[in-house]
C-alpha positions in Angstrom: 156.0 118.2 89.0 157.6 119.4 85.4 155.3 120.7 82.9 155.1 121.0 79.2 154.4 124.5 78.0 151.2 124.9 76.0 150.2 128.0 74.3 147.3 129.0 71.7 148.2 130.8 68.5 145.9 133.7 68.5 142.6 133.7 66.7 139.2 132.6 67.9 136.1 132.6 65.9 134.0 135.7 66.5 130.4 135.5 68.0 128.0 135.6 65.3 126.5 139.0 66.1 129.8 140.5 65.8 130.3 138.7 62.3 127.1 140.0 61.1 127.9 143.6 62.1 131.3 143.5 60.5 130.3 142.0 57.4 127.3 144.4 57.1 124.4 141.6 57.6 123.2 143.9 60.4 123.8 147.6 61.4 127.1 148.3 63.1 126.1 151.3 65.2 126.8 149.0 68.4 130.0 147.4 67.2 132.1 148.9 70.0 129.8 147.1 72.7 130.1 143.9 70.4 133.7 144.3 70.4 134.2 144.7 74.2 131.8 141.7 75.0 133.7 139.5 72.5 137.0 140.0 74.2 135.3 139.8 77.7 133.8 136.4 76.7 137.1 135.2 74.8 139.2 135.8 77.9 136.9 134.2 80.3 136.1 131.1 78.1 140.0 130.6 77.5 140.5 130.9 81.4 137.9 128.3 81.8 139.7 125.9 79.3 142.7 125.9 82.1 145.0 127.6 79.3 148.0 129.0 81.4 148.5 131.7 78.5 145.8 133.4 76.7 145.0 136.0 74.0 142.2 138.2 73.0 141.2 135.9 70.2 142.0 138.9 67.6 138.3 139.8 68.2 138.9 143.5 67.0 141.5 142.7 64.2 140.4 142.9 60.7 142.9 139.8 60.2 145.9 138.7 61.7 147.8 140.1 58.4 146.3 143.3 57.7 145.9 145.0 60.9 148.9 147.3 60.5 147.4 148.8 57.3 144.2 149.7 58.9 143.5 153.5 58.2 146.3 154.1 55.8 145.4 156.1 52.7 148.4 155.3 50.4 147.1 151.9 49.4 145.5 150.6 46.3 143.9 147.5 45.6 145.0 144.3 43.2 148.2 143.4 45.0 149.3 139.7 45.6 146.6 137.1 45.4 146.8 134.1 47.6 145.0 130.9 46.2 143.3 128.5 48.6 142.7 124.8 47.6 138.8 125.4 47.8 139.1 128.1 45.1 138.7 131.0 47.3 141.4 133.9 47.5 142.7 136.5 49.6 144.4 139.6 48.3 146.9 142.0 49.5 146.9 145.9 48.6 149.8 147.7 47.1 151.7 150.6 48.4 151.2 153.9 46.4 153.6 156.2 48.1 156.0 156.4 51.0 156.9 156.6 53.6 155.6 153.3 54.9 154.2 153.5 58.5 152.0 151.3 60.4 148.3 152.8 60.8 147.9 150.4 63.6 150.1 148.6 66.1 149.4 145.3 68.0 150.1 146.8 71.4 146.5 148.2 71.2 145.1 144.7 71.4 147.6 143.7 74.1 146.7 146.7 76.4 142.8 146.1 76.0 143.2 142.3 76.9 145.7 143.1 79.9 143.2 145.3 81.6 140.7 142.5 81.6 142.9 139.5 83.0 145.6 138.7 85.3 146.6 135.8 83.1 149.7 135.9 81.0 148.7 137.5 77.6 150.4 136.4 74.3 150.4 138.7 71.4 150.6 137.9 67.7 152.1 140.2 65.2 152.5 139.8 61.5 155.7 139.3 59.9 158.1 141.9 58.0 158.2 139.2 55.2 154.6 139.2 54.6 154.2 143.3 54.5 157.1 143.4 52.3 154.7 142.2 49.7 152.9 145.2 49.6 155.7 147.1 47.7 154.6 147.1 43.9 156.8 145.2 41.5 157.3 148.4 39.3 158.2 150.5 42.1 157.2 153.9 43.5 158.8 157.1 42.2 160.8 158.8 44.6 160.5 156.1 47.2 163.0 153.0 46.3 162.4 149.6 47.6 165.4 150.0 49.9 163.8 152.8 51.5 160.7 151.1 52.2 162.6 148.1 53.6 164.3 150.3 56.3 160.7 152.0 57.1 159.3 148.3 57.1 161.9 147.1 59.5 161.7 149.9 61.6 158.1 149.6 62.0 158.1 145.8 62.6 160.7 146.3 65.3 158.4 148.9 66.8 155.3 146.6 66.4 157.4 143.9 68.6 159.1 146.1 71.1 156.0 148.0 72.4 154.2 144.6 73.1 157.2 143.5 75.0 157.6 146.9 76.9 153.9 146.6 77.9 154.3 142.9 79.5 153.5 140.6 76.6 154.1 136.9 77.9 155.5 136.1 74.2 155.5 138.0 71.0 154.7 135.6 68.3 155.3 136.6 64.6 152.9 134.8 62.1 154.9 133.4 59.1 152.2 131.5 57.0 153.8 132.9 53.9 157.0 130.9 54.7 155.6 127.5 53.4 153.7 129.2 50.8 157.0 130.9 49.3 158.3 127.3 48.2 155.2 126.9 46.1 155.8 130.4 44.3 159.7 129.6 44.1 160.3 126.0 44.6 164.4 126.9 44.3 163.9 128.3 47.9 165.5 131.9 47.1 162.1 133.7 48.1 162.2 131.6 51.4 165.8 132.5 52.3 165.1 136.3 51.7 161.9 136.1 53.7 164.2 134.5 56.6 167.1 137.1 56.1 164.5 140.0 56.3 162.9 138.7 59.5 166.2 138.1 61.0 167.0 141.8 60.3 164.2 142.4 62.6 164.9 139.8 65.4 168.7 140.8 65.5 167.6 144.1 67.0 166.6 142.3 70.2 168.9 141.0 72.6 169.4 137.1 73.5 167.1 137.5 76.6 164.5 139.1 74.3 164.7 136.8 71.7 163.6 134.1 74.0 160.4 135.9 74.5 160.0 135.8 70.7 158.4 133.2 68.5 157.4 132.2 65.0 154.1 130.4 63.8 154.1 128.5 60.6 151.2 126.5 58.9 150.0 126.1 55.2 147.1 128.6 55.8 143.7 127.9 57.7 140.9 130.0 56.2 137.3 128.7 55.4 138.6 125.3 56.4 141.2 125.5 53.4 145.0 125.8 53.0 147.0 127.3 50.5 150.4 125.3 50.8 149.7 122.0 52.5 151.2 120.2 49.4 154.4 121.7 50.0 156.8 119.2 52.0 157.8 120.2 55.5 161.1 118.6 54.8 161.9 121.2 52.3 160.8 124.0 54.6 161.9 123.3 58.3 165.6 123.1 57.7 165.6 127.0 56.8 162.8 127.9 59.3 165.2 127.0 62.2 167.4 129.5 61.1 165.4 132.2 62.6 166.7 133.9 65.5 163.9 133.3 68.0 163.4 131.1 71.0 159.9 129.4 70.2 158.4 127.7 66.9 154.8 127.0 66.9 154.4 124.3 64.2 151.4 123.0 62.4 151.6 119.2 63.1 148.2 117.4 63.8 147.0 117.6 60.6 150.2 116.3 58.6 149.6 112.9 57.1 153.0 111.7 58.4 153.8 113.3 61.7 156.6 111.0 62.5 158.5 112.1 59.3 158.1 115.6 60.2 159.3 115.0 63.8 162.4 113.2 62.6 163.2 116.6 60.7 162.4 118.7 63.5 164.7 116.6 65.6 167.5 117.0 63.1 167.4 120.8 62.7 166.0 122.2 66.1 168.8 124.2 67.8 169.7 123.8 71.5 168.2 127.1 72.5 164.9 126.7 70.7 161.4 125.4 71.7 159.3 123.3 69.4 155.5 123.9 70.1 154.0 121.0 68.2 150.5 121.5 66.9 148.1 118.8 68.7 144.8 120.3 67.5 143.6 119.9 63.8 141.8 123.5 63.6 140.3 122.6 60.2 138.6 119.2 61.5 135.3 119.8 63.1 135.7 116.8 65.1 136.9 117.9 68.7 139.8 115.9 69.7 139.9 113.9 73.2 142.1 114.5 75.8 143.6 111.0 75.2 144.3 111.7 71.4 146.1 114.8 72.3 147.8 112.9 74.8 149.2 110.4 72.4 150.1 113.0 69.9 152.4 114.6 72.9 153.9 111.3 73.7 154.8 110.7 69.9 156.5 114.1 69.8 158.4 113.2 73.0 160.2 110.4 71.3 161.9 112.9 68.9 162.1 116.1 70.6 163.8 116.7 74.1 161.2 117.4 77.0 163.1 120.5 77.8 162.5 121.9 74.1 159.0 120.5 73.8 155.7 122.3 74.0 152.2 122.0 72.6 149.8 124.1 70.6 147.0 124.4 67.9 147.9 123.8 64.2 146.9 127.5 63.4 144.4 130.2 64.8 140.8 129.6 64.4 139.2 131.7 61.8 141.9 134.1 61.3 139.8 136.4 59.0 136.9 138.3 60.5 134.4 136.9 58.0 135.4 133.3 58.5 132.5 131.4 59.8 133.7 127.8 59.1 134.5 127.0 62.5 131.9 127.5 65.5 133.1 129.2 68.6 132.2 126.5 71.0 134.0 123.9 68.9 137.2 126.3 69.3 137.1 126.4 73.0 136.3 122.6 73.3 139.6 122.0 71.2 141.7 124.3 73.2 140.3 122.4 76.4 141.3 119.2 75.1 144.9 120.4 74.2 145.4 121.6 77.8 143.8 118.6 79.4 145.8 116.2 77.0 149.1 117.9 77.5 148.6 117.6 81.2 147.9 113.8 80.9 151.1 113.6 78.7 153.1 115.2 81.5 152.0 112.9 84.1 153.2 109.9 82.0 156.4 111.6 81.0 157.4 113.1 84.4 156.2 110.3 86.8 
């Protein structure tokens, strides 16, 4: 029987003991052991959900966005601040000198996971456009923005290429700043710049390789709050599908008018692209039933060709290491509902 592909986004809530160690509530002398236990448990429990593709749950990342900056000494605080609806903020650092090099590459996480499982492992990486925001507005003496961008593109390519060479099932670029850019610049100029910047990375890969690359978008999902859910998808999606990748992982379950969004996807999705629609609302503590997921898939299938349709979660669960808003058990239960609900939809669509 034909199938509808289903994939996770990336992050899974960390175990309480690990969060306590990371945040300093307890001693961190055993943090290495806690990391290993968290990865083992994540891989095991994802397998138990029936998920055909798994991740390490980003258990050892500081966050989905900042892992390349770990260990760097040429950074200062007080970079761009991102405001969330509930009033909390996240802030990027600023680069103080060049050249820019990653302090850490995503392949480290991929290698650690692949040693522990025979299932296909997907690896998330941060976008070049997000990291471009660490260059200070006033510039850096002796290190121009153009030089920085050249270094950034090289490093982002390296981050992706290493993962492909080490056998990643997919490499997913997290592009949550895409929708936010329209809040900062309603004219769309910043969004177009971000699209062009990321395409400069993607165009370094072959047509075949691009089919193993994807982009994830959402309005943010941190402490059960968002930063750009008020931005209309219809203003964002037409530009999004100009990215030169094969897969798009789209927040959808939490949208107030899913059908309207699906009509926009139908209009702009290109023939060589697959839309993985979000069928799980990661910010809602209520666990979806498999029947609810089935119905969301069937709804999407009315607008997206089955050969181009996949399912996913709206976002990662607790993408920052101090986020305790979602319980670990809840995340796995929701993922299981996605997998089982997608199978129910397959039975109806392909029989």
